[in-house]
C-alpha positions in Angstrom: -27.2 -54.3 18.6 -28.1 -57.7 20.0 -25.7 -60.6 20.0 -26.9 -64.1 19.5 -25.3 -67.4 18.3 -25.1 -68.1 14.6 -28.2 -70.2 13.8 -26.4 -71.7 10.7 -23.6 -73.3 12.8 -23.3 -77.0 11.8 -22.8 -78.1 15.4 -26.3 -77.0 16.5 -29.1 -79.4 16.5 -32.3 -78.5 14.7 -34.1 -77.6 17.9 -31.2 -75.4 19.0 -31.3 -73.6 15.6 -35.0 -73.0 16.0 -34.4 -71.6 19.5 -31.7 -69.2 18.1 -34.0 -68.0 15.4 -36.7 -67.3 18.0 -34.3 -65.4 20.2 -33.0 -63.3 17.2 -36.6 -62.4 16.2 -37.6 -61.5 19.8 -34.5 -59.3 20.3 -34.9 -57.6 16.9 -38.6 -56.8 17.5 -37.9 -55.2 20.8 -35.0 -53.1 19.4 -37.1 -52.2 16.4 -39.7 -50.6 18.6 -37.0 -48.5 20.4 -35.4 -47.3 17.2 -38.7 -46.5 15.6 -39.5 -44.1 18.4 -36.1 -42.5 18.1 -36.7 -41.9 14.4 -40.1 -40.3 15.0 -38.5 -37.9 17.5 -36.3 -36.6 14.6 -39.4 -35.9 12.6 -40.9 -33.9 15.5 -37.8 -31.8 15.8 -36.6 -31.3 12.2 -38.2 -30.6 8.8 -39.0 -34.1 7.3 -38.1 -33.0 3.7 -34.8 -31.7 5.0 -34.2 -35.1 6.8 -35.0 -37.1 3.6 -32.8 -34.9 1.4 -30.0 -34.9 3.9 -30.0 -38.7 4.1 -29.9 -39.0 0.4 -27.1 -36.6 0.0 -24.9 -37.7 2.8 -25.7 -41.3 3.7 -26.0 -42.9 0.3 -22.8 -43.7 -1.5 -23.3 -41.5 -4.6 -19.6 -41.3 -5.7 -19.4 -41.6 -9.5 -17.8 -44.7 -10.7 -17.5 -46.3 -7.2 -19.5 -49.4 -6.4 -19.0 -49.9 -2.7 -20.9 -53.2 -2.6 -18.7 -54.7 -5.3 -15.5 -53.5 -3.4 -16.5 -54.2 0.2 -19.1 -56.9 -0.3 -21.9 -54.9 1.4 -23.5 -51.5 1.6 -23.8 -49.9 5.1 -26.7 -47.7 4.0 -28.7 -49.3 1.2 -30.9 -47.0 -1.0 -34.2 -48.5 0.3 -33.5 -46.8 3.7 -34.4 -43.4 2.2 -37.6 -45.0 0.9 -38.5 -45.9 4.4 -37.6 -42.4 5.6 -39.8 -40.8 3.0 -42.7 -43.0 4.1 -42.2 -42.2 7.8 -42.1 -38.5 6.9 -45.8 -38.9 6.0 -46.9 -40.3 9.4 -47.6 -36.9 10.7 -48.0 -33.3 9.6 -45.0 -31.4 8.5 -42.9 -29.8 11.2 -41.2 -26.7 9.8 -37.9 -25.9 11.5 -34.8 -24.4 9.8 -32.4 -26.2 12.1 -29.6 -28.4 10.7 -28.7 -31.7 12.2 -25.2 -30.6 13.2 -23.6 -33.2 15.4 -26.8 -35.3 15.5 -26.2 -36.5 11.9 -24.2 -39.6 12.9 -26.8 -40.7 15.5 -29.6 -40.1 12.9 -27.8 -42.3 10.4 -27.1 -45.1 13.0 -30.7 -45.0 14.1 -31.9 -45.5 10.6 -29.5 -48.4 10.1 -30.5 -50.1 13.3 -34.2 -49.6 12.5 -33.9 -51.4 9.2 -31.5 -54.1 10.4 -33.7 -55.0 13.3 -36.7 -55.3 11.0 -34.9 -57.6 8.7 -33.8 -59.9 11.6 -37.4 -59.9 12.9 -38.4 -62.0 9.9 -36.8 -64.9 11.6 -40.0 -65.0 13.6 -41.5 -66.9 10.7 -39.7 -69.9 12.0 -41.6 -69.9 15.3 -43.8 -72.8 14.4 -41.4 -74.7 12.2 -41.0 -78.3 13.3 -39.0 -79.9 10.4 -36.3 -79.3 7.9 -38.8 -79.3 5.1 -40.8 -76.5 6.8 -37.6 -74.6 7.4 -36.8 -74.7 3.6 -40.3 -73.4 3.0 -39.9 -70.5 5.4 -36.4 -69.6 4.0 -38.0 -69.4 0.5 -40.5 -66.9 1.8 -37.8 -64.9 3.6 -35.8 -64.9 0.4 -38.7 -63.3 -1.4 -39.3 -60.8 1.4 -35.6 -59.7 1.5 -35.6 -59.4 -2.3 -38.6 -57.2 -2.1 -37.1 -55.2 0.7 -33.7 -54.5 -0.7 -33.3 -55.3 -4.4 -33.8 -52.3 -6.7 -33.6 -52.1 -10.5 -34.3 -55.5 -11.9 -32.3 -54.7 -15.0 -30.1 -51.9 -16.3 -31.8 -48.5 -16.5 -32.0 -48.4 -20.3 -33.6 -51.9 -20.3 -36.2 -50.9 -17.8 -37.1 -47.7 -19.5 -37.3 -49.5 -22.9 -39.7 -52.1 -21.5 -41.9 -49.4 -19.9 -42.0 -47.4 -23.2 -42.8 -50.6 -25.1 -45.7 -51.4 -22.8 -46.9 -47.8 -23.1 -46.9 -48.1 -26.9 -49.1 -51.2 -27.0 -51.8 -49.5 -25.0 -51.2 -45.9 -25.9 -54.5 -45.0 -27.7 -56.8 -46.8 -25.3 -54.9 -45.4 -22.3 -55.3 -41.9 -23.6 -59.0 -42.3 -24.3 -59.7 -43.8 -20.8 -57.4 -41.7 -18.6 -57.1 -38.4 -20.5 -53.3 -38.3 -21.0 -50.7 -40.1 -23.0 -48.7 -42.7 -21.1 -45.5 -41.6 -22.9 -45.9 -38.1 -21.4 -46.0 -39.7 -18.0 -42.8 -41.7 -18.7 -41.1 -38.7 -20.3 -41.7 -36.7 -17.1 -40.8 -39.6 -14.8 -37.5 -40.4 -16.5 -36.8 -36.7 -17.0 -37.0 -36.1 -13.3 -34.0 -38.5 -12.8 -31.6 -36.4 -14.9 -33.2 -33.1 -13.8 -32.6 -34.0 -10.1 -29.0 -35.1 -10.9 -28.4 -31.8 -12.6 -29.8 -29.8 -9.7 -27.8 -31.7 -7.2 -24.6 -31.1 -9.2 -25.5 -27.4 -9.4 -25.9 -27.4 -5.6 -22.4 -28.9 -5.1 -20.9 -26.3 -7.5 -22.5 -23.5 -5.6 -21.0 -24.8 -2.4 -17.6 -24.9 -4.0 -18.0 -21.3 -5.1 -18.7 -20.3 -1.5 -15.8 -22.2 0.1 -13.4 -20.5 -2.4 -13.9 -17.2 -0.6 -10.6 -15.8 0.7 -12.2 -13.6 3.4 -15.3 -13.9 5.6 -17.0 -11.1 3.7 -16.3 -12.8 0.4 -17.8 -16.0 1.8 -20.9 -14.1 3.2 -21.4 -12.2 -0.1 -21.1 -15.3 -2.3 -23.4 -17.4 -0.1 -26.1 -14.7 0.1 -25.9 -14.2 -3.7 -26.2 -17.9 -4.7 -28.6 -19.2 -2.1 -31.0 -16.3 -2.2 -31.1 -15.7 1.5 -31.6 -12.5 3.5 -28.6 -10.2 3.3 -26.9 -9.9 6.6 -26.0 -6.6 8.2 -22.5 -5.6 9.3 -23.5 -6.3 12.9 -25.0 -9.7 12.1 -21.9 -10.7 10.2 -19.7 -9.6 13.0 -21.7 -11.6 15.5 -21.5 -14.8 13.4 -17.8 -14.2 12.8 -17.2 -14.0 16.5 -19.3 -17.1 17.0 -17.0 -19.2 14.9 -13.9 -17.7 16.7 -13.0 -15.7 13.6 -11.9 -19.0 11.8 -12.7 -18.9 8.1 -13.0 -22.7 7.8 -15.4 -22.8 10.7 -17.6 -20.2 9.0 -17.6 -22.1 5.8 -18.7 -25.3 7.6 -21.5 -23.4 9.3 -22.7 -22.1 6.0 -22.4 -25.5 4.3 -24.6 -26.9 7.0 -27.1 -24.1 6.5 -27.0 -24.8 2.7 -28.3 -28.3 3.4 -31.7 -26.7 4.2 -31.9 -25.8 0.5 -31.5 -29.5 -0.5 -35.3 -29.8 -0.4 -35.4 -27.7 -3.6 -33.1 -30.2 -5.4 -35.7 -32.9 -4.9 -38.8 -30.8 -5.6 -40.4 -30.2 -8.9 -43.1 -27.7 -9.8 -45.8 -28.6 -12.4 -44.1 -26.0 -14.6 -40.8 -27.9 -14.4 -42.5 -31.2 -15.0 -44.2 -29.8 -18.1 -40.8 -28.9 -19.6 -39.6 -32.6 -19.3 -41.6 -33.8 -22.3 -41.8 -32.8 -25.9 -45.5 -33.6 -26.0 -48.2 -31.0 -25.5 -49.4 -30.9 -21.9 -50.7 -28.1 -19.7 -49.7 -27.3 -16.1 -53.1 -28.4 -15.0 -52.7 -31.8 -16.7 -49.4 -32.2 -14.9 -51.2 -31.7 -11.7 -53.8 -34.2 -12.7 -51.2 -36.9 -13.3 -49.1 -36.3 -10.3 -52.0 -35.9 -7.9 -52.6 -39.6 -8.5 -49.1 -40.7 -7.5 -48.5 -38.3 -4.6 -49.2 -38.4 -0.9 -49.6 -35.6 1.6 -48.1 -35.1 5.1 -50.2 -36.9 7.7 -51.9 -39.1 5.1 -50.1 -42.2 6.4 -51.0 -41.5 10.0 -52.2 -44.8 11.6 -50.4 -47.0 9.1 -49.0 -50.1 10.6 -45.2 -49.4 10.9 -44.4 -53.1 10.6 -46.0 -53.3 7.1 -44.3 -50.3 5.4 -41.1 -52.3 4.7 -42.7 -54.8 2.4 -45.6 -52.7 1.4 -44.2 -49.2 1.3 -46.9 -46.8 0.1 -44.3 -44.6 -1.5 -43.7 -47.3 -4.2 -47.2 -46.7 -5.5 -47.1 -43.0 -4.8 -43.5 -41.9 -4.8 -44.1 -38.1 -4.5 -45.0 -35.9 -1.6 -47.2 -33.0 -2.5 -46.1 -30.0 -0.5 -48.3 -27.0 0.6 -46.9 -25.1 -2.4 -48.5 -27.6 -4.8 -45.1 -28.9 -5.7 -43.9 -32.5 -5.7 -41.0 -33.8 -3.6 -39.2 -37.2 -3.9 -35.9 -38.6 -2.9 -36.6 -41.7 -5.0 -35.6 -40.7 -8.6 -32.9 -43.4 -8.5 -35.6 -46.0 -8.6 -38.1 -44.4 -11.0 -37.0 -46.7 -13.8 -37.5 -49.6 -11.4 -41.0 -48.4 -10.5 -42.0 -47.2 -14.0 -43.9 -50.4 -15.1 -45.7 -50.7 -11.7 -46.7 -47.1 -11.8 -47.9 -47.4 -15.4 -49.9 -50.5 -14.5 -51.3 -48.7 -11.5 -53.0 -46.2 -13.9 -54.1 -49.0 -16.2 -55.7 -51.1 -13.3 -58.1 -48.3 -12.6 -60.2 -49.4 -15.6 -61.3 -53.1 -16.0 -61.7 -53.0 -19.8 -58.3 -51.3 -20.2 -56.7 -53.9 -17.8 -58.1 -56.8 -19.8 -56.9 -55.5 -23.1 -53.5 -54.6 -21.6 -52.9 -58.1 -20.2 -53.6 -59.7 -23.5 -51.4 -57.3 -25.4 -48.7 -57.7 -22.8 -48.5 -61.4 -23.4 -48.2 -60.9 -27.2 -45.5 -58.3 -26.6 -43.4 -60.7 -24.5 -43.7 -63.5 -27.1 -42.7 -61.2 -29.9 -39.7 -59.8 -28.0 -38.5 -63.3 -27.3 -38.9 -64.4 -30.9 -37.0 -61.3 -32.1 -34.2 -62.0 -29.6 -33.8 -65.6 -30.7 -34.0 -64.8 -34.4 -31.1 -62.4 -34.0 -29.1 -64.6 -31.7 -29.5 -67.8 -33.8 -29.5 -66.6 -37.5 -29.1 -70.1 -38.8 -31.8 -71.7 -36.7 -35.2 -72.9 -37.7 -37.7 -71.0 -35.6 -41.4 -71.9 -35.2 -43.9 -69.8 -33.3 -47.2 -70.9 -31.8 -47.3 -74.6 -32.7 -50.7 -76.1 -31.6 -50.4 -79.8 -30.7 -52.5 -82.4 -29.1 -51.1 -84.5 -26.2 -52.0 -88.2 -26.8 -51.9 -88.9 -23.0 -54.4 -86.2 -22.0 -56.1 -85.6 -25.4 -55.7 -81.9 -24.6 -54.7 -79.2 -27.1 -51.6 -77.2 -26.1 -49.6 -74.4 -27.8 -45.9 -74.0 -27.7 -44.8 -70.4 -27.8 -41.4 -70.8 -29.5 -39.3 -73.7 -30.8 -35.7 -73.0 -31.9 -33.9 -75.8 -33.8 -30.2 -75.5 -34.4 -28.7 -78.8 -35.8 -29.2 -81.5 -33.1 -30.3 -79.0 -30.5 -33.7 -77.6 -29.8 -34.7 -74.9 -27.4 -38.4 -75.0 -26.3 -39.5 -71.7 -24.9 -42.6 -70.9 -23.0 -43.4 -67.2 -22.2 -45.2 -65.9 -19.1 -46.1 -62.2 -18.8 -47.7 -62.5 -15.4 -46.7 -60.1 -12.7 -45.7 -60.7 -9.1 -48.6 -59.5 -6.9 -47.8 -57.3 -3.9 -48.8 -60.1 -1.4 -46.4 -62.4 -3.2 -43.6 -59.9 -2.9 -44.3 -59.6 0.8 -43.8 -63.3 1.2 -47.5 -64.2 1.7 -47.3 -68.0 1.6 -50.2 -68.9 -0.7 -49.8 -65.9 -3.1 -46.0 -66.4 -3.4 -46.3 -70.1 -4.1 -49.1 -69.5 -6.6 -46.9 -66.9 -8.3 -43.9 -69.3 -8.5 -46.2 -72.0 -9.9 -47.5 -69.6 -12.5 -44.1 -68.1 -13.6 -41.7 -71.0 -13.0 -43.6 -74.3 -12.8 -46.2 -73.8 -15.4 -43.8 -72.9 -18.3 -41.6 -75.8 -17.2 -44.4 -78.3 -17.4 -45.5 -76.9 -20.8 -42.0 -77.0 -22.3 -41.1 -80.5 -20.9 -44.5 -81.8 -22.0 -43.8 -80.7 -25.6 -40.2 -82.1 -25.3 -41.6 -85.5 -24.2 -44.0 -85.5 -27.2 -41.3 -84.7 -29.7 -39.0 -87.3 -28.3 -41.7 -89.9 -28.5 -42.6 -88.9 -32.1 -39.4 -88.4 -34.1 -40.8 -87.6 -37.4 -42.0 -84.7 -39.7 -44.6 -82.7 -37.9 -47.2 -80.3 -39.2 -48.7 -78.0 -36.5 -51.4 -75.4 -37.0 -50.8 -71.9 -35.6 -53.2 -69.2 -34.3 -52.7 -67.2 -37.5 -53.9 -70.2 -39.6 -50.5 -71.0 -40.9 -48.6 -74.3 -40.4 -45.3 -75.1 -38.8 -43.6 -78.0 -40.5 -40.4 -79.5 -39.2 -38.6 -82.8 -38.7 -37.8 -83.7 -35.1 -36.1 -87.0 -35.8 -32.6 -85.3 -36.0 -33.0 -83.6 -32.6 -30.8 -85.2 -29.9 -30.8 -82.5 -27.2 -33.8 -80.6 -25.9 -33.4 -77.5 -23.7 -36.7 -76.3 -22.0 -36.8 -72.7 -21.0 -39.2 -70.3 -19.4 -39.0 -66.6 -20.1 -40.8 -64.0 -17.9 -41.4 -60.3 -18.0 -41.2 -60.1 -14.2 -38.1 -60.6 -12.3 -38.0 -63.1 -9.4 -34.4 -62.6 -8.4 -32.5 -65.5 -6.8 -35.7 -67.4 -6.1 -36.8 -67.7 -9.7 -33.4 -69.0 -11.0 -32.7 -71.4 -8.2 -35.0 -74.4 -8.8 -33.4 -76.4 -6.0 -34.9 -74.0 -3.5 -38.4 -74.7 -4.9 -38.0 -78.5 -4.7 -36.4 -78.4 -1.2 -39.2 -76.3 0.1 -41.6 -78.9 -1.3 -44.1 -76.3 -2.3 -44.5 -78.1 -5.6 -44.7 -81.8 -6.4 -42.2 -81.5 -9.3 -38.8 -83.1 -9.2 -35.7 -81.1 -10.3 -35.7 -82.9 -13.7 -39.3 -81.8 -14.2 -38.4 -78.1 -14.0 -36.8 -75.7 -16.5 -34.9 -72.5 -15.8 -36.9 -69.3 -15.7 -35.1 -66.3 -17.1 -36.5 -62.7 -17.3 -36.6 -61.0 -20.7 -34.0 -58.4 -19.7 -31.6 -61.0 -18.4 -32.0 -62.9 -21.6 -31.0 -59.8 -23.5 -27.9 -59.5 -21.4 -27.0 -63.2 -21.9 -27.3 -62.9 -25.6 -25.2 -59.7 -25.6 -22.4 -61.4 -23.6 -22.3 -64.7 -25.5 -21.8 -63.9 -29.2 -21.5 -67.5 -30.5 -24.6 -69.6 -31.0 -22.7 -72.5 -29.4 -22.0 -70.4 -26.3 -25.7 -69.6 -25.8 -26.8 -73.2 -26.2 -24.0 -74.4 -23.9 -25.0 -71.8 -21.3 -28.7 -72.8 -21.3 -27.9 -76.5 -21.1 -25.2 -76.3 -18.5 -27.1 -73.7 -16.5 -29.9 -76.2 -16.0 -27.5 -78.9 -14.9 -25.6 -76.5 -12.6 -28.9 -75.5 -11.0 -29.8 -79.2 -10.4 -26.4 -80.3 -9.0 -25.1 -77.2 -7.1 -26.3 -75.4 -4.0 -25.7 -71.7 -4.7 -27.0 -68.2 -3.8 -27.3 -65.7 -6.6 -29.5 -64.5 -9.4 -29.3 -64.9 -13.2 -26.8 -62.2 -13.7 -24.6 -63.7 -11.0 -24.8 -67.0 -12.8 -23.8 -65.5 -16.2 -21.0 -63.7 -14.4 -19.8 -67.0 -13.0 -20.2 -68.7 -16.4 -17.9 -66.2 -18.1 -15.2 -67.0 -15.6 -15.6 -70.8 -15.7 -18.0 -72.0 -18.4 -19.6 -73.8 -15.4 -16.6 -76.1 -15.7 -15.7 -76.6 -12.0 -14.8 -80.3 -12.0 -15.9 -82.6 -9.2 -17.1 -79.7 -7.1 -20.3 -79.8 -9.1 -21.3 -83.1 -7.6 -19.8 -83.1 -4.1 -22.4 -80.9 -2.3 -20.4 -77.7 -2.4 -22.1 -74.3 -1.7 -21.2 -71.3 -3.7 -22.2 -67.7 -2.9 -22.3 -65.9 -6.3 -24.2 -62.8 -5.2 -21.6 -60.3 -6.3 -20.6 -61.8 -9.6 -23.1 -59.6 -11.5 -21.2 -56.6 -10.3 -18.4 -57.5 -12.7 -20.8 -56.9 -15.6 -21.8 -53.4 -14.5 -18.9 -51.3 -15.9 -19.6 -52.6 -19.4 -23.4 -52.2 -19.4 -23.4 -48.9 -17.5 -20.6 -47.6 -19.8 -22.7 -48.7 -22.8 -25.7 -46.7 -21.5 -23.5 -43.5 -21.1 -21.6 -43.8 -24.3 -18.3 -44.8 -22.6 -16.3 -47.5 -24.2 -15.7 -50.4 -21.8 -14.3 -53.8 -22.8 -17.1 -56.3 -23.0 -16.9 -59.2 -20.5 -16.5 -62.5 -22.3 -16.2 -66.2 -21.7 -12.6 -66.8 -20.6 -10.6 -69.0 -23.0 -7.2 -69.1 -24.6 -6.8 -67.2 -27.8 -6.3 -70.5 -29.6 -9.5 -72.0 -28.2 -11.4 -68.8 -29.2 -10.1 -68.9 -32.7 -11.1 -72.6 -33.1 -14.7 -71.8 -31.9 -14.9 -68.8 -34.2 -13.8 -70.8 -37.3 -16.0 -73.8 -36.4 -19.1 -71.5 -36.2 -18.1 -69.8 -39.4 -17.6 -72.9 -41.4 -20.5 -74.9 -39.9 -19.3 -78.4 -40.8 -21.7 -81.3 -40.2 -20.8 -81.7 -36.5 -19.8 -78.1 -35.8 -22.3 -77.6 -32.9 -21.4 -80.9 -31.2 -17.7 -80.1 -31.5 -18.1 -76.6 -30.1 -20.1 -78.0 -27.2 -17.3 -80.3 -26.2 -14.7 -77.5 -26.6 -16.8 -75.3 -24.3 -16.7 -78.0 -21.6 -12.9 -77.7 -21.4 -11.3 -76.0 -18.3 -9.0 -73.1 -19.0 -6.0 -75.0 -17.6 -6.8 -78.0 -19.9 -7.0 -75.6 -22.9 -3.5 -74.4 -22.0 -2.2 -78.0 -21.4 -3.7 -79.2 -24.7 -2.1 -76.5 -26.8 1.3 -77.0 -25.2 1.3 -80.7 -25.9 -0.2 -80.3 -29.3 2.5 -77.8 -30.3 5.2 -80.1 -28.9 3.9 -83.0 -31.0 3.7 -80.8 -34.1 7.3 -80.0 -33.7 8.3 -83.7 -33.5 6.2 -84.6 -36.6 7.5 -81.6 -38.5 11.1 -82.6 -37.9 10.3 -86.2 -39.1 11.1 -87.9 -35.8 7.8 -89.2 -34.6 7.6 -92.4 -32.4 4.9 -93.9 -34.7 3.7 -93.6 -38.2 0.6 -91.7 -37.0 0.7 -89.7 -33.7 -1.8 -87.8 -31.7 -2.0 -86.2 -28.3 -5.0 -86.9 -26.1 -6.7 -84.7 -23.5 -9.5 -86.0 -21.3 -11.3 -83.1 -19.7 -14.1 -82.7 -17.2 -15.2 -84.7 -14.1 -15.4 -88.5 -14.4 -19.1 -88.4 -14.6 -18.9 -86.1 -17.6 -15.6 -86.6 -19.4 -14.8 -85.7 -23.0 -11.8 -86.4 -25.2 -10.0 -83.9 -27.3 -7.3 -85.2 -29.7 -4.7 -83.2 -31.4 -3.6 -84.9 -34.7 -0.8 -83.4 -36.7 0.1 -85.0 -40.0 2.0 -84.5 -43.2 2.6 -86.1 -46.5 -0.5 -88.2 -46.5 -3.7 -88.4 -48.6 -7.1 -87.3 -47.5 -8.3 -90.9 -47.5 -5.4 -92.0 -45.3 -6.1 -89.1 -43.0 -9.7 -90.0 -42.7 -8.7 -93.7 -41.9 -6.5 -92.5 -39.1 -9.3 -90.3 -37.7 -11.7 -93.3 -37.8 -9.0 -95.4 -36.0 -8.7 -92.7 -33.3 -12.5 -92.6 -32.8 -12.6 -96.4 -32.5 -9.6 -96.8 -30.2 -10.0 -97.9 -26.6 -8.4 -94.7 -25.3 -11.6 -92.8 -25.9 -14.3 -95.4 -25.5 -15.3 -94.0 -22.1 -15.7 -90.4 -23.4 -19.1 -88.9 -23.7 -17.9 -86.9 -26.8 -14.8 -86.7 -28.9 -13.3 -83.9 -30.9 -10.3 -84.4 -33.2 -8.4 -81.3 -34.2 -6.3 -82.2 -37.3 -3.5 -80.0 -38.5 -1.9 -80.5 -41.9 1.7 -79.5 -41.4 2.3 -79.3 -45.1 0.2 -76.1 -45.4 -0.1 -75.0 -41.7 -3.8 -74.1 -41.7 -4.8 -72.1 -38.6 -6.4 -72.9 -36.2 -7.0 -76.3 -37.7 -7.1 -78.1 -41.1 -9.9 -80.5 -40.2 -12.2 -81.0 -37.3 -13.8 -84.4 -36.7 -15.2 -86.6 -34.0 -17.8 -89.1 -33.1 -21.5 -88.5 -33.7 -22.2 -90.8 -30.7 -22.2 -88.0 -28.2 -24.0 -88.0 -24.9 -24.0 -84.4 -23.6 -26.7 -83.9 -21.1 -26.5 -85.1 -17.5 -29.4 -86.8 -15.7 -30.7 -84.2 -13.3 -32.3 -86.5 -10.7 -29.1 -88.1 -9.5 
């Protein structure tokens, strides 16, 4: 591999960094050409289906329950390498050769790794004409999208992706069947069925190998191998010749036969139309199976002449993930990503008919809006929720429609839904198409939500808005103090979509950071709501997530952010404002055991926002009782660092003991905790009392609120404990209604 200086070194000038980028790209391009030729030589010598199956079986880390990336921070052989391999297998006609790789396997693996690594580094060539920092930010944004397209698989957990695909199939089922001649659910049944079927066949293959290697003599090994793998029975002379060839060593014979058994791996990843038919409960003929899979299959030699530089970001096997063999069977080493591809494949069928496409796009938008509404109604059972409010902007005199408004006490979440897809050119980093996609899926919903927010702030009164269905939404906005704008998409933009600072730094849009709202995918929203059971936690996450995005420089996607939030509540002190960089890219891995266990019926403890038991109990009771300021109190409590929670409880308990023993310093005593950075500081007071009336207690609480000790706090919570009856976790919760929670985002 080439060796060049690190272009991100701080001691390099801008010009020196650009020169390093240029050198990296030039070296990578040259080495890519060399490695490409090496790979193609393998296809000329070995059976391409054997090479694909071998790579899947031996190079991918398929160990159950082991996540190498989470443990080591990287994957040496990412899954998309086998996608590239399947594509390259179609550059020429099939070469039949029953020869195993033997000792060439490590070189084959290294060549594949170098090929893909060099191609990734070659993207630095995009910086060739960059002449300013602003242009560099823009190029880095494009590269981020390209690398996301190249390497990121499964934009949600498997059950979520399959659920979305089946939902979309349902909204178009009848028209799809009428236009295309088969039910979309049949296609999805078969596609998802191949995943489990392939896994089952692979396990059977491993079990068969184990049966062979258990043989105690060379004849037992031969007999078992010939029985299981359906190969020609060897004669006595043939066995003797092979036995001598391995120096009469039983282990050597087993290794030779294991290598030979790899030639049968092709069958593991191959499905006949008869097999496919058995994967659905719906009525379908073998001929209809062929009809469906002919449309998503390629043949050997069909990609001859394809530009090898384009296959990484525009891999044809993503649109047609099967190879049709001469036996009219269908081969694929991509079952692991069928859930990821399912919506794209479904839409590929739909897009063959203009009328069907038009109907589908309209229904897809309605589907997303309804799913979001259902999620919020479940997540916020006490909220006022309004759908489809049509309102006129006094500045532009234009009529707009808000998709969803959720009002919970003093908080309002303004949601705008976007069901648009990420076009193939945008996924490849094509400048104009990528920026247009980001504007459509991130900027447009931000502008819509913030426009409605501005209107409601400027008009604090009872509103009556008409809806599409002819009904009216009536609500009073005068009590709303905190607005949270939010965009929700059906597509997944990865780290680019959730990192608004990248968009503003790239200057591809005129909007400032305070004019943008977070964009969260539907499936990520489901996960957030699952992990944050309290209404206060969800609102705190949305609000603080927007502030965190504006203040911090970080790398990661939405699930990395929620993983980090569970650890910290986004309470990181002054680091939020001092220009620190955080790489959060593996935080989402901490969520995998729970969600994957959930999919497979295995009980795994749910990740949760880390707090002390006492803090959790307070929040639970606050939400259950719902006193007048319950949400504001919860919001302040959620701003408290774990170490401050521990400190508060310790001091509060010490003060309780003093008051309980009748030896307090003053008539009325309380402990004060100021938590959070100076820019956003809150006061939490522990007030133990005994032998006083409710009126006297309330007078003391008012005195605490008005005291100079807490005048600089942006919010106050007073946790009162009546020691006469020892209510747990508190007797009364109070505070000031003059709260100031949300940070300015433009400073």
